[in-house]
ZAPAFI-597927 format. One record per residue (C-alpha): residue number from 0; residue in three letters; x, y negated, z. Coordinates in Angstrom, 1 decimal, always signed. Example, Ala and Ser with C-alpha at 12.3 -4.5 7.8 and 13.67 -1.06 7.14 Angstrom:
REM ZAPAFI-597927
+-----+--------+--------+--------+--------+
: num : residu :     px :     py :     pz :
+-----+--------+--------+--------+--------+
:   0 :    ala :  +12.3 :   +4.5 :   +7.8 :
:   1 :    ser :  +13.7 :   +1.1 :   +7.1 :
+-----+--------+--------+--------+--------+
//
This chain:
REM ZAPAFI-597927
+-----+--------+--------+--------+--------+
: num : residu :     px :     py :     pz :
+-----+--------+--------+--------+--------+
:   0 :    unk :  +29.1 :  +93.3 :   -0.6 :
:   1 :    unk :  +25.8 :  +92.8 :   -2.5 :
:   2 :    unk :  +24.1 :  +89.4 :   -2.1 :
:   3 :    unk :  +20.5 :  +88.7 :   -2.9 :
:   4 :    unk :  +19.1 :  +85.3 :   -3.9 :
:   5 :    unk :  +15.8 :  +83.8 :   -4.9 :
:   6 :    unk :  +17.7 :  +80.8 :   -6.3 :
:   7 :    unk :  +17.6 :  +81.0 :  -10.1 :
:   8 :    unk :  +20.1 :  +78.2 :  -10.7 :
:   9 :    unk :  +23.0 :  +80.7 :  -10.1 :
:  10 :    unk :  +21.9 :  +82.9 :  -13.0 :
:  11 :    unk :  +23.8 :  +83.0 :  -16.3 :
:  12 :    unk :  +20.9 :  +83.9 :  -18.7 :
:  13 :    unk :  +23.2 :  +85.3 :  -21.3 :
:  14 :    unk :  +24.5 :  +87.7 :  -18.7 :
:  15 :    unk :  +20.9 :  +88.5 :  -17.6 :
:  16 :    unk :  +19.9 :  +89.3 :  -21.2 :
:  17 :    unk :  +22.9 :  +91.6 :  -21.5 :
:  18 :    unk :  +21.8 :  +93.5 :  -18.3 :
:  19 :    unk :  +18.4 :  +94.2 :  -19.9 :
:  20 :    unk :  +20.1 :  +95.7 :  -23.0 :
:  21 :    unk :  +22.5 :  +97.8 :  -20.9 :
:  22 :    unk :  +19.7 :  +99.1 :  -18.6 :
:  23 :    unk :  +18.2 :  +99.8 :  -21.4 :
:  24 :    unk :  +15.0 :  +97.7 :  -21.2 :
:  25 :    unk :  +15.3 :  +96.1 :  -24.6 :
:  26 :    unk :  +16.6 :  +93.0 :  -26.1 :
:  27 :    unk :  +15.6 :  +89.7 :  -24.5 :
:  28 :    unk :  +16.3 :  +86.2 :  -25.6 :
:  29 :    unk :  +18.2 :  +84.3 :  -22.8 :
:  30 :    unk :  +16.0 :  +81.1 :  -23.0 :
:  31 :    unk :  +12.8 :  +83.1 :  -23.0 :
:  32 :    unk :  +14.0 :  +85.2 :  -20.1 :
:  33 :    unk :  +14.9 :  +82.1 :  -18.2 :
:  34 :    unk :  +11.4 :  +80.6 :  -18.9 :
:  35 :    unk :   +9.7 :  +83.8 :  -17.8 :
:  36 :    unk :  +11.6 :  +83.9 :  -14.5 :
:  37 :    unk :  +11.2 :  +80.2 :  -13.8 :
:  38 :    unk :   +7.4 :  +80.4 :  -14.4 :
:  39 :    unk :   +7.1 :  +83.3 :  -12.0 :
:  40 :    unk :   +5.7 :  +83.1 :   -8.4 :
:  41 :    unk :   +8.8 :  +84.8 :   -7.1 :
:  42 :    unk :  +12.1 :  +86.0 :   -8.5 :
:  43 :    unk :  +15.1 :  +87.7 :   -7.0 :
:  44 :    unk :  +18.6 :  +88.4 :   -8.2 :
:  45 :    unk :  +21.3 :  +90.7 :   -6.9 :
:  46 :    unk :  +25.0 :  +89.8 :   -7.1 :
:  47 :    unk :  +28.1 :  +91.8 :   -6.5 :
:  48 :    unk :  +31.1 :  +89.6 :   -5.9 :
:  49 :    unk :  +29.4 :  +86.7 :   -7.7 :
:  50 :    unk :  +28.5 :  +88.9 :  -10.8 :
:  51 :    unk :  +24.8 :  +89.3 :  -11.6 :
:  52 :    unk :  +23.9 :  +93.0 :  -11.5 :
:  53 :    unk :  +20.1 :  +93.1 :  -11.2 :
:  54 :    unk :  +16.9 :  +91.1 :  -10.9 :
:  55 :    unk :  +13.1 :  +91.2 :  -10.7 :
:  56 :    unk :  +10.2 :  +88.8 :  -10.8 :
:  57 :    unk :   +6.5 :  +88.7 :   -9.8 :
:  58 :    unk :   +3.4 :  +86.8 :  -10.8 :
:  59 :    unk :   +0.9 :  +86.1 :   -8.0 :
:  60 :    unk :   -2.4 :  +84.3 :   -7.4 :
:  61 :    unk :   -1.4 :  +83.6 :   -3.8 :
:  62 :    unk :   -4.6 :  +85.1 :   -2.4 :
:  63 :    unk :   -5.4 :  +88.6 :   -3.8 :
:  64 :    unk :   -3.1 :  +90.1 :   -6.4 :
:  65 :    unk :   +0.4 :  +90.2 :   -7.6 :
:  66 :    unk :   +2.2 :  +92.0 :  -10.4 :
:  67 :    unk :   +5.9 :  +92.8 :  -10.6 :
:  68 :    unk :   +7.8 :  +92.6 :  -13.9 :
:  69 :    unk :  +11.3 :  +92.9 :  -15.3 :
:  70 :    unk :  +12.9 :  +95.0 :  -12.5 :
:  71 :    unk :  +16.4 :  +95.6 :  -13.9 :
:  72 :    unk :  +19.7 :  +96.9 :  -12.5 :
:  73 :    unk :  +22.9 :  +97.7 :  -14.3 :
:  74 :    unk :  +23.2 : +101.5 :  -14.8 :
:  75 :    unk :  +26.5 : +101.7 :  -12.9 :
:  76 :    unk :  +24.8 : +100.1 :   -9.9 :
:  77 :    unk :  +21.9 : +102.5 :   -9.8 :
:  78 :    unk :  +21.6 : +105.1 :   -7.1 :
:  79 :    unk :  +23.1 : +102.9 :   -4.3 :
:  80 :    unk :  +19.9 : +101.5 :   -2.8 :
:  81 :    unk :  +20.2 :  +98.2 :   -4.6 :
:  82 :    unk :  +17.1 :  +98.6 :   -6.6 :
:  83 :    unk :  +15.1 :  +99.5 :   -3.5 :
:  84 :    unk :  +16.4 :  +96.5 :   -1.7 :
:  85 :    unk :  +15.5 :  +94.2 :   -4.7 :
:  86 :    unk :  +12.0 :  +95.7 :   -4.5 :
:  87 :    unk :  +11.7 :  +95.3 :   -0.8 :
:  88 :    unk :  +12.9 :  +91.7 :   -0.8 :
:  89 :    unk :  +10.7 :  +90.7 :   -3.7 :
:  90 :    unk :   +7.7 :  +92.3 :   -2.0 :
:  91 :    unk :   +8.4 :  +90.2 :   +1.1 :
:  92 :    unk :   +8.1 :  +87.0 :   -1.0 :
:  93 :    unk :   +4.6 :  +87.9 :   -2.0 :
:  94 :    unk :   +1.8 :  +86.8 :   +0.3 :
:  95 :    unk :   -0.7 :  +89.5 :   -0.9 :
:  96 :    unk :   -1.3 :  +93.2 :   -0.2 :
:  97 :    unk :   -2.3 :  +94.3 :   -3.7 :
:  98 :    unk :   +0.7 :  +94.6 :   -6.0 :
:  99 :    unk :   +0.9 :  +96.4 :   -9.3 :
: 100 :    unk :   +3.9 :  +96.8 :  -11.6 :
: 101 :    unk :   +5.1 :  +98.0 :  -15.0 :
: 102 :    unk :   +7.3 : +101.0 :  -15.1 :
: 103 :    unk :   +9.5 : +102.3 :  -17.9 :
: 104 :    unk :   +8.4 : +105.9 :  -18.6 :
: 105 :    unk :  +10.6 : +108.2 :  -16.6 :
: 106 :    unk :  +11.2 : +105.7 :  -13.8 :
: 107 :    unk :   +8.0 : +106.3 :  -11.9 :
: 108 :    unk :   +9.9 : +108.4 :   -9.3 :
: 109 :    unk :  +11.9 : +105.3 :   -8.3 :
: 110 :    unk :   +8.8 : +103.3 :   -7.7 :
: 111 :    unk :   +7.2 : +106.1 :   -5.8 :
: 112 :    unk :  +10.2 : +106.1 :   -3.4 :
: 113 :    unk :   +9.5 : +102.4 :   -2.9 :
: 114 :    unk :   +5.9 : +103.2 :   -1.9 :
: 115 :    unk :   +4.0 : +102.6 :   -5.2 :
: 116 :    unk :   +1.5 : +105.1 :   -6.6 :
: 117 :    unk :   +0.2 : +105.7 :  -10.1 :
: 118 :    unk :   -3.1 : +103.9 :  -10.8 :
: 119 :    unk :   -6.1 : +105.5 :  -12.5 :
: 120 :    unk :   -7.8 : +102.2 :  -13.3 :
: 121 :    unk :   -5.2 : +100.2 :  -15.2 :
: 122 :    unk :   -5.6 :  +99.4 :  -18.9 :
: 123 :    unk :   -3.5 :  +97.2 :  -21.2 :
: 124 :    unk :   -3.4 :  +95.5 :  -24.6 :
: 125 :    unk :   +0.2 :  +95.2 :  -25.8 :
: 126 :    unk :   +1.7 :  +93.2 :  -28.6 :
: 127 :    unk :   +1.9 :  +95.7 :  -31.5 :
: 128 :    unk :   +5.2 :  +94.1 :  -32.5 :
: 129 :    unk :   +6.7 :  +95.0 :  -29.2 :
: 130 :    unk :   +9.2 :  +97.9 :  -29.4 :
: 131 :    unk :   +7.7 : +101.1 :  -28.1 :
: 132 :    unk :   +4.2 :  +99.6 :  -27.7 :
: 133 :    unk :   +2.6 : +102.8 :  -29.1 :
: 134 :    unk :   +4.7 : +105.0 :  -26.8 :
: 135 :    unk :   +3.4 : +103.1 :  -23.7 :
: 136 :    unk :   -0.4 : +103.4 :  -24.4 :
: 137 :    unk :   -2.7 : +106.4 :  -24.5 :
: 138 :    unk :   -5.1 : +106.7 :  -27.4 :
: 139 :    unk :   -8.6 : +105.4 :  -26.4 :
: 140 :    unk :  -11.1 : +108.0 :  -25.5 :
: 141 :    unk :  -13.9 : +108.8 :  -27.9 :
: 142 :    unk :  -16.9 : +107.1 :  -26.3 :
: 143 :    unk :  -19.4 : +108.1 :  -29.0 :
: 144 :    unk :  -21.7 : +105.7 :  -30.8 :
: 145 :    unk :  -22.7 : +102.4 :  -29.2 :
: 146 :    unk :  -26.3 : +102.2 :  -28.1 :
+-----+--------+--------+--------+--------+
//
């Protein structure tokens, strides 16, 4: 039976970092991952028999906007509704209506099934040292000379 918890003290951060690698969402340092989750407005973890299998976190201003980050689930647990339940429960922890999220390319269909839609107005500046940063951004449009 899958159990969900917003209590971070149960998380083994080495195990959490390993899930990010297996997902694959890249390499994360356990201490930095812990700090990011603890600094978030809301976080949720999924456990199967006491074993961490997935998690997600959100930042929120408490009034207008929230952003969901680091949605991760072990590959062998995907396709069973656990990811959708993580998203549903995390969303319930947020007191706002406007919620955006990052999606790994190719996973947009999952988020669409959770009720999210592609935005036309979002833009980003990513750390150029981040793996795949160039793959995640479009080239800027040619706006012509400045007036």
